[in-house]
Residue, then its C-alpha position, 0 to 999 in steps of 0.5 A: m169914828q165915835l167919841i169917848f162920849g158916845e160909849l158913856r150912853p147907858p145902853v152902850l155902857r151896860r152892854t160894854i160892861d156886860a162883854f168887858e174883858i181887858r185880860t189881853r196881852q196889849v195892856w201888858l205890853g203897855r206896862s211892860l214898855i213903861a217898866a223897861a223905860q224906868l228899868s233903863v233910867i235906874l241902871l243905864t245912868p250912875y247912881s251920883a247922876l241921877m242924885q246931883t246937887l242942885l244950886g240952892q238945894a241939898q244933895a238928892p234925894t230930898c225927902p220933905g212931905i210926902k216925898q218920904a214915902s219914896i223908896y229912895c228916901i226909906t232907903k237913904s241910909a243904906p247903899h246905893w244898891v238898895p234901892t236900885t235892887l229893890m226897883t229893879v224887882v218890881l221893874l222886873a216882875v211887872i215886865f214878867g207880867v206876874l201878879p198884875p193887880l198887886l204889881s201895879v200898885f207897887h209899880a206906881w210906888v216906884s214911878f212915884s220915888i223916880a219921880v219925886s227923888i231923881a235931881l232932874p227928872d223929865g216929863g215922862d218920869s212925871a206923867a208915868v206916875v199918873f199913868a202908873i196910878l190909873i193902871i192900877a185901876i185898870s189892873v183891878g179887871d185882872n184877876r190872873r196870877w201872870i199874864g200866861q194863865r188860860q181860862p181865868a175866872p170870870l170877874p164880878s161886875w163891880r171889878r169890871q166897872v172899876a177897870l172900865a172907869g180907869l181906862m177911860m180916865l187914861r184915855v182922857q189923860v193922854a188925850a190931854l197931855y197931847l193937846d197941851s203939848a201941841v197948844g203950847k206949841v203953837w204959841a212958841t215963836h219957833w214952832a209956830n214959824g216951823t224952825e223949831e226941828y232946824y234948831v233941836l236937831r243941831d243943838p250941840y248937846f242935845g240934838a242928833s249925832g253921827f250919821v243921823g245928825q248928818a242926814a238930818e242937818w242935811m235934809t233940814r237944809s230945805a225950809l220945806v222939810t223943816v217947816s214940815m218936820s216942824w208942824g207935822a209934830m204938833i199935827i201927829e200930836i192934835t191926832v193921837a189926842v182926838l184919836i184916842l177918844c174914838g172908837p177901837r179902829a181910830r185908837s189903833f191908828a192913834v197907837l200907829a201915830d204915836l210909834f211914828l213920832h216918838g219912834f222918830i224922836i228917839l232915832t234923831i235926839g234920843l229921849w228913850s224913856f220919855g218915849l217908851i213911857m208915852i208909847g206905853a201909855v198910849v199902848v194902854a189907853a187903846t186897848p179895845v175892852t170887848q171882842r166887838e172892839r178887838s175885831k174892828e182895830f186895825w189890824a184885827r184882818g192881818i190877825n185873823r188872817l195869820q191865825s186861820p188854818r192855811r189849806s195846801a193846794p191840793q187841799a183847795a182844788t179838791a175843795t173847789a171842784g168838789p167830791t172825785r168818784t173813783p173809776h170802777l176798775p175789773a178785778a186781776p184774775p187770780t194767780p195760780r196759787e189762789e186758784e190752788t188754794v180755792a180747789r183745795r177747800p171743801 
């Protein structure tokens, strides 16, 4: 495994910039997951719930200082459906992969508007602002009109350098976030003694419910399972933080670990938007930037097998045995009609 510092060595960096190619579907997939999470917040949550009045504060959205640039503040006097419609259009355009460089700016604006304007934003909403801003720099390396465009024009060197710098910063940001989360849990009593998951899954408001809740309650009756789940979450967070700074194969394992972590959280206690935002950020951060890096990913061998043409069994047997020779057979005797035709010729 090679930490990110190894990739910053001048010879390696020059080769990476020369072969840099980030116009792949992986960046689009990560951005789309973040946009889908935000879309679920603004469409599946009533406007009145997003703009609750908190104790000691005016009714949301409050617009002091830089918050005035929020879409919610700019359209504060308009009907409630206006900001929702504007942000929905932007997020859908991001999901459809239209004009990545331009839409990345509007996506950051929407992310900022959600984080600073709704009454009770969660950690994912705040993290999405940072991710979206860094994706602006990454999108400088994408000059396609939409993600399905074939053979886009070559990129100048400065655009490749800006995109690579943005991607490196995103990797550092993701690593810092997961490492901070894991280290912070060490000092919390219930996380340190391994009982946190026992209480989280049984929380009457935010815990697991239904069949999943019953299964989780049964599983956490075992002290070994409870401790494994609690400490396992911290171990996975540290693992993601380290692997995202390593080489392409290690980064692909970071994606799998992150999917497992947030997939389990979504399955048990929900937090759909938070989980999708974090998975999307890790997917973008793990993006390989050269063909050589793409060939080293964990799933590269399986993809190559699926894309390689398959020969049928007879073709394979022929290729193995080599060319075959057709045996020489004697010509069939001429028919009476053929003999008569030959006899009439001059």
